[in-house]
Every structure is written in C-alpha cells, then in structure tokens.
C-alpha positions as CSV (number, residue, x, y, z in Angstrom):
1,M,27.8,2.5,12.0
2,L,25.7,5.2,10.2
3,A,27.9,4.8,7.0
4,N,27.0,1.1,7.0
5,A,23.3,1.9,7.6
6,R,23.3,4.4,4.7
7,L,24.8,1.8,2.4
8,L,22.4,-0.9,3.5
9,L,19.4,1.4,3.0
10,A,20.6,2.7,-0.4
11,A,21.3,-0.9,-1.5
12,L,17.8,-2.0,-0.4
13,W,16.1,0.8,-2.2
14,A,18.1,0.5,-5.4
15,G,17.8,-3.3,-5.3
16,S,14.0,-3.2,-4.8
17,V,13.6,-0.8,-7.8
18,W,15.8,-3.0,-10.0
19,A,14.0,-6.2,-8.9
20,V,10.5,-4.9,-9.5
21,S,11.3,-2.9,-12.7
22,Y,13.5,-5.4,-14.5
23,L,12.7,-8.8,-13.0
24,A,9.3,-9.0,-11.4
25,A,7.2,-6.8,-13.7
26,P,8.5,-8.3,-17.0
27,S,8.1,-11.8,-15.5
28,A,4.5,-11.2,-14.5
29,F,3.6,-10.0,-18.1
30,A,5.4,-13.1,-19.5
31,V,3.4,-15.6,-17.6
32,L,0.1,-14.0,-16.8
33,G,-2.6,-12.4,-18.9
34,S,-2.3,-8.7,-19.5
35,T,-5.1,-7.8,-17.0
36,Q,-3.8,-10.1,-14.2
37,A,-0.2,-9.0,-14.8
38,G,-1.2,-5.3,-14.7
39,N,-3.0,-5.9,-11.4
40,V,0.0,-7.7,-9.9
41,V,2.5,-5.2,-11.1
42,G,0.3,-2.3,-9.9
43,M,0.3,-3.9,-6.4
44,M,4.1,-4.3,-6.5
45,L,4.5,-0.7,-7.6
46,T,2.3,0.5,-4.8
47,R,4.3,-1.4,-2.2
48,S,7.5,-0.2,-3.9
49,A,6.3,3.4,-3.5
50,W,5.6,3.0,0.2
51,L,9.0,1.3,0.7
52,A,10.6,4.3,-1.2
53,I,8.9,6.7,1.2
54,A,10.1,4.8,4.3
55,L,13.7,4.4,3.0
56,A,13.9,8.0,1.9
57,V,13.0,9.1,5.5
58,L,15.5,6.7,7.0
59,L,18.2,7.7,4.6
60,V,17.7,11.4,5.3
61,L,17.9,10.7,9.0
62,A,21.0,8.6,8.7
63,T,22.6,11.3,6.4
64,A,21.7,14.1,8.8
65,R,23.2,12.3,11.8
66,S,26.4,11.1,10.0
67,A,29.5,12.9,11.2
68,D,31.6,11.3,8.5
69,L,30.1,13.3,5.6
70,D,31.3,16.7,4.4
71,A,28.7,19.3,3.3
72,R,29.2,18.5,-0.4
73,R,28.7,14.8,-0.1
74,R,25.7,15.3,2.2
75,R,24.1,17.6,-0.4
76,W,24.7,14.8,-3.0
77,L,23.0,12.2,-0.9
78,Y,20.0,14.5,-0.2
79,G,19.7,15.3,-3.9
80,L,19.9,11.6,-4.9
81,V,17.3,10.6,-2.3
82,A,15.0,13.5,-3.4
83,G,15.4,12.6,-7.0
84,M,14.6,8.9,-6.4
85,L,11.6,9.7,-4.2
86,A,10.3,12.2,-6.8
87,C,10.5,9.6,-9.5
88,S,8.7,7.0,-7.3
89,L,6.0,9.5,-6.3
90,A,5.4,10.8,-9.8
91,V,4.6,7.2,-10.9
92,Y,2.7,6.3,-7.8
93,L,0.6,9.5,-7.4
94,G,0.5,10.7,-11.0
95,L,0.9,8.0,-13.6
96,Q,-0.4,4.9,-11.9
97,P,-3.9,6.4,-11.0
98,M,-4.3,7.6,-14.6
99,M,-3.3,4.2,-16.0
100,A,-5.6,2.4,-13.5
101,A,-8.5,4.6,-14.6
102,I,-7.9,3.8,-18.3
103,R,-7.7,0.0,-17.4
104,A,-11.0,0.2,-15.5
105,A,-12.7,2.1,-18.3
106,A,-11.5,-0.4,-20.9
107,G,-13.4,-3.2,-19.2
108,P,-13.1,-6.8,-20.2
109,A,-11.9,-6.1,-23.7
110,G,-8.7,-4.7,-22.3
111,V,-6.7,-1.6,-22.7
112,R,-5.3,-2.5,-26.1
113,A,-8.9,-2.6,-27.5
114,S,-9.7,0.8,-25.9
115,P,-9.7,4.1,-27.7
116,Q,-7.5,5.3,-24.8
117,W,-4.7,2.8,-25.8
118,G,-2.5,5.6,-27.1
119,T,-2.8,7.6,-23.9
120,F,-2.1,4.5,-21.8
121,A,1.0,3.6,-23.9
122,A,2.3,7.2,-23.5
123,L,1.8,7.0,-19.7
124,H,3.4,3.6,-19.6
125,G,6.4,5.0,-21.6
126,A,6.7,7.9,-19.2
127,S,6.7,5.5,-16.2
128,Q,9.4,3.4,-17.8
129,V,11.6,6.6,-18.3
130,L,11.0,7.5,-14.6
131,Y,12.0,4.1,-13.5
132,L,15.1,4.2,-15.6
133,V,16.0,7.5,-14.1
134,E,15.3,6.1,-10.6
135,T,17.6,3.1,-11.3
136,I,20.4,5.3,-12.4
137,L,20.0,7.6,-9.4
138,G,19.9,4.4,-7.2
139,A,23.2,3.2,-8.6
140,M,24.7,6.7,-7.8
141,L,23.1,6.6,-4.3
142,V,24.7,3.2,-3.5
143,V,28.1,4.5,-4.7
144,K,27.8,7.8,-2.8
145,A,26.3,6.2,0.4
146,R,29.6,4.4,1.2
C-alpha cells in the first residue's frame, strides 16, 4: 500500500510541475497581456510551492514507513525529494520575490521598459533552469518511487 502511495504522490508532484511549467505558464503568456500573465503564473507558482511542501512531507513519511525499501533506494528517494523541494523553494522564496519587486517597481510601463529588465531576464532564466532540474528530478522520483 505504501509503495502505491509513494508512486501516486510522486506522480502528482512531478505532474503538477510539468503542467504548470510547460502547459499553464506558456498558455497564460500566449493569451494574456504580460502583466496579467505574470500575475496568474505567479499565483500558480505560489500554489505549486505549497503543494511541493505538502507532497515532500508526505513522501518522506511514506518512504520512512515503507518496509519494501532497502537503505540505498530510501536514500535515493530522500535525495530526490530534497532536490525537488530545494528547487521549488529556491524559486518561491528566492527568485519569485525578487522578480515581483522588479515588476512592481516597473509600474504600468512593464518590466521590458524598465532599466531592471536585464536583471529580471536573468532571474527568469535561473527559474527556468531550476524548473527544468525539478522536472528531471520528478521523472526520476516517479521511476524510483515504484
């Protein structure tokens, strides 16, 4: 039963990262203005971070209580969960607030017209790299969680 719970939790986490990062966020920017899309995606990323925290806790508990795991596989799972959570929190607690401050300071003209555009673009690029790493770790977690 715990093996199925681990797989379900891992699939939910990885799937949510993939859905937000590669479907919802690009779709929002495709149909909404940049400011509106940024607000919508920011809200999705906030909810995604809270979901990551909850799923990380549940996965650690399920892994700790699983009798079917040897020590090596358990360490793998703990490491993958820690890596995914670190990526999510780095974006949520580190990059997102900095990007939000730049957006707020830019005002109605938008970030692209701001002198902080280069900084914003670098932060955005860093967040994309972290989400890419998180998606790879998520795929590994799903495979290892079975």
